[in-house]
C-alpha positions as CSV (number, residue, x, y, z in Angstrom):
1,M,0.0,0.0,0.0
2,S,1.3,3.4,-0.9
3,E,2.0,6.3,1.5
4,P,-1.0,8.6,2.0
5,L,-0.8,12.1,0.4
6,V,-1.9,13.6,3.7
7,R,-0.8,12.2,7.1
8,V,-1.9,13.9,10.3
9,R,-0.7,12.6,13.7
10,G,-1.6,13.8,17.2
11,L,-2.8,17.2,15.9
12,T,-3.8,19.5,18.7
13,K,-4.8,23.1,18.4
14,R,-6.0,25.4,21.2
15,F,-7.3,28.9,21.3
16,G,-6.7,30.1,24.8
17,P,-8.4,27.6,27.2
18,T,-10.4,26.1,24.4
19,T,-9.1,22.9,22.7
20,V,-10.4,22.9,19.1
21,L,-8.5,19.9,17.8
22,D,-7.5,17.2,20.3
23,G,-5.0,14.5,19.1
24,I,-6.3,14.2,15.5
25,D,-5.0,11.3,13.4
26,L,-5.9,11.2,9.8
27,D,-4.7,9.7,6.5
28,V,-5.9,10.7,3.1
29,A,-4.8,8.6,0.1
30,R,-3.6,10.2,-3.1
31,G,-6.4,10.7,-5.6
32,S,-9.2,10.3,-3.0
33,V,-11.7,12.7,-1.6
34,A,-12.2,13.1,2.1
35,V,-15.0,15.0,3.8
36,V,-15.0,16.3,7.3
37,L,-18.5,16.8,8.6
38,G,-19.5,18.5,11.8
39,P,-21.5,21.3,13.4
40,S,-20.4,24.9,13.2
41,G,-17.5,25.5,15.6
42,S,-16.4,21.9,15.7
43,G,-12.9,22.6,14.2
44,K,-13.3,21.8,10.5
45,S,-11.8,25.0,9.3
46,T,-9.1,24.9,11.9
47,L,-8.1,21.4,10.7
48,L,-7.9,22.6,7.1
49,R,-5.9,25.7,8.2
50,T,-3.4,23.6,10.0
51,V,-2.9,21.4,6.9
52,N,-1.4,24.4,5.1
53,H,0.1,25.9,8.2
54,L,-2.1,29.0,8.3
55,E,-2.6,27.8,11.9
56,K,0.3,26.4,13.8
57,P,-0.5,23.2,15.7
58,D,0.2,23.2,19.4
59,A,1.1,19.5,19.2
60,G,1.4,16.9,16.5
61,F,2.2,17.4,12.8
62,V,0.8,17.4,9.3
63,E,2.7,15.8,6.4
64,V,1.8,16.3,2.7
65,D,3.5,13.9,0.3
66,G,6.0,12.9,3.0
67,E,7.0,16.4,3.9
68,I,6.1,17.9,7.3
69,I,4.3,21.2,6.8
70,G,5.8,24.2,8.6
71,Y,8.7,22.3,10.2
72,R,11.8,20.2,9.4
73,R,13.1,17.3,11.4
74,D,16.2,17.9,13.5
75,G,16.9,14.5,15.1
76,H,13.8,13.8,17.2
77,Q,12.7,17.4,17.3
78,L,10.8,19.6,14.8
79,R,12.2,23.0,14.0
80,E,10.0,25.7,12.5
81,L,10.7,26.6,8.9
82,S,11.3,30.1,7.6
83,G,8.3,32.0,6.1
84,R,9.8,31.5,2.6
85,A,10.1,27.8,3.1
86,V,6.5,27.5,4.4
87,T,5.3,29.6,1.4
88,R,7.1,27.1,-0.9
89,Q,5.2,24.3,0.8
90,R,1.9,26.1,0.5
91,S,2.4,26.6,-3.2
92,R,1.6,22.9,-3.6
93,I,-1.6,23.1,-1.6
94,G,-4.6,24.9,-3.0
95,M,-7.3,26.2,-0.7
96,V,-10.7,27.7,-1.3
97,F,-11.7,29.7,1.8
98,Q,-15.2,30.2,3.2
99,Q,-14.9,33.9,2.5
100,F,-13.2,33.4,-0.9
101,N,-10.5,36.0,-0.3
102,L,-10.6,37.5,-3.8
103,F,-8.7,40.8,-4.4
104,P,-11.5,43.4,-4.7
105,H,-9.5,45.6,-7.0
106,K,-8.8,42.8,-9.5
107,T,-11.1,41.3,-12.1
108,A,-12.0,37.6,-12.1
109,L,-9.2,36.8,-14.6
110,E,-6.7,38.9,-12.7
111,N,-7.5,37.1,-9.4
112,I,-6.8,33.7,-11.2
113,L,-3.5,35.0,-12.6
114,E,-2.0,36.0,-9.3
115,G,-0.8,32.6,-8.1
116,Q,0.3,31.5,-11.5
117,L,2.4,34.6,-12.1
118,A,4.0,34.4,-8.6
119,A,4.9,30.8,-9.5
120,G,6.7,31.9,-12.6
121,V,4.1,31.0,-15.3
122,R,4.3,33.3,-18.3
123,R,1.5,35.8,-18.5
124,R,0.1,34.5,-21.8
125,A,0.0,30.9,-20.6
126,A,-1.5,32.1,-17.3
127,E,-4.2,34.0,-19.1
128,T,-5.0,31.0,-21.3
129,R,-5.3,28.7,-18.3
130,G,-7.3,31.3,-16.4
131,R,-9.8,31.6,-19.3
132,E,-10.1,27.8,-19.6
133,L,-10.9,27.6,-15.9
134,L,-13.4,30.4,-16.0
135,D,-15.1,28.6,-18.8
136,R,-15.0,25.3,-16.8
137,V,-16.8,27.0,-13.8
138,G,-19.4,28.6,-16.1
139,L,-18.0,32.2,-15.9
140,A,-16.3,32.7,-19.3
141,D,-18.4,35.9,-19.7
142,R,-17.3,37.3,-16.3
143,E,-13.5,37.5,-17.0
144,R,-13.5,41.4,-16.7
145,S,-15.9,41.5,-13.7
146,Y,-14.8,42.6,-10.3
147,P,-15.9,40.7,-7.2
148,R,-18.4,43.4,-6.2
149,Q,-20.1,42.8,-9.6
150,M,-20.6,39.1,-9.0
151,S,-22.9,37.1,-6.8
152,G,-21.5,35.1,-3.9
153,G,-21.7,31.9,-5.9
154,Q,-19.9,33.5,-8.8
155,Q,-17.1,34.7,-6.5
156,Q,-16.8,31.2,-5.0
157,R,-16.4,29.8,-8.5
158,V,-13.6,32.3,-9.2
159,A,-12.0,31.3,-6.0
160,I,-12.2,27.6,-7.0
161,A,-10.7,28.4,-10.5
162,R,-7.9,30.4,-8.8
163,A,-7.0,27.5,-6.5
164,L,-7.0,25.0,-9.4
165,A,-4.9,27.3,-11.7
166,V,-1.7,26.5,-9.9
167,E,-2.3,22.7,-10.3
168,P,-1.7,21.9,-6.7
169,D,-0.9,18.4,-5.4
170,L,-3.6,18.8,-2.7
171,M,-6.9,20.8,-2.7
172,L,-8.6,22.0,0.5
173,F,-12.1,23.3,0.4
174,D,-13.7,25.0,3.3
175,E,-17.4,24.8,2.8
176,P,-16.9,24.7,-1.0
177,T,-20.6,24.7,-2.0
178,S,-22.0,27.1,0.6
179,A,-22.7,29.9,-1.9
180,L,-23.4,27.8,-5.0
181,D,-26.7,27.1,-6.7
182,P,-27.7,23.4,-6.4
183,E,-27.0,22.9,-10.2
184,M,-23.5,24.3,-9.8
185,V,-22.6,22.0,-6.9
186,G,-22.3,19.0,-9.4
C-alpha cells in the first residue's frame, strides 16, 4: 500500500483555554476525496488551516506527500521553517476559503492569474489557463468583472478556479458549495 498524500498525527490546536483539535490522526490517500462533517464551531476550518500551516499546531504534525508542513526534522525534534520555506510548501496546496478572499481591486481573470504569475508562469500561458478555468466553472463571460459585480456563488467559482490554476498536489475546500446554486454543486 502506498503512503498517504496527507498524514496527520496527534494534531492538537488550542485557542486560549479552548481545545479545538485534540489529538487528531488522519490519513488521506492520493487521488481520494475526504470529507470532514460536523456542526459549526467543531474545528473543521481549523483542521484545514493547520494542513497548510495557516494555523500552527500546538502539538502533532501534518505531512503532505511525505514532507512535514511548517517544520523540518532535527533529530527527534521539529524546528520551524522560515516563512519563505512555508510559502514554498503552501504553493503545492490549493485552498478555497469560506470567504473566498478575492482581491476586490482585480477582475475575475486577474484574481486567477496572481498565483500563476507568482509561480513563474508566463503571462500569456496564465491567461489561457485562467480563461479555460473560468469557462470550466461557467464564468467565461465574467472575465472582466470585479468581485463586487458578482454574486456570492460566482465569487466562489472564481476562488475555485484560482486554486485550481496553480495545479496543486492537494486541494482543500472550506465549505466549498455554501454559496453555489444546487445545479452548480455538481
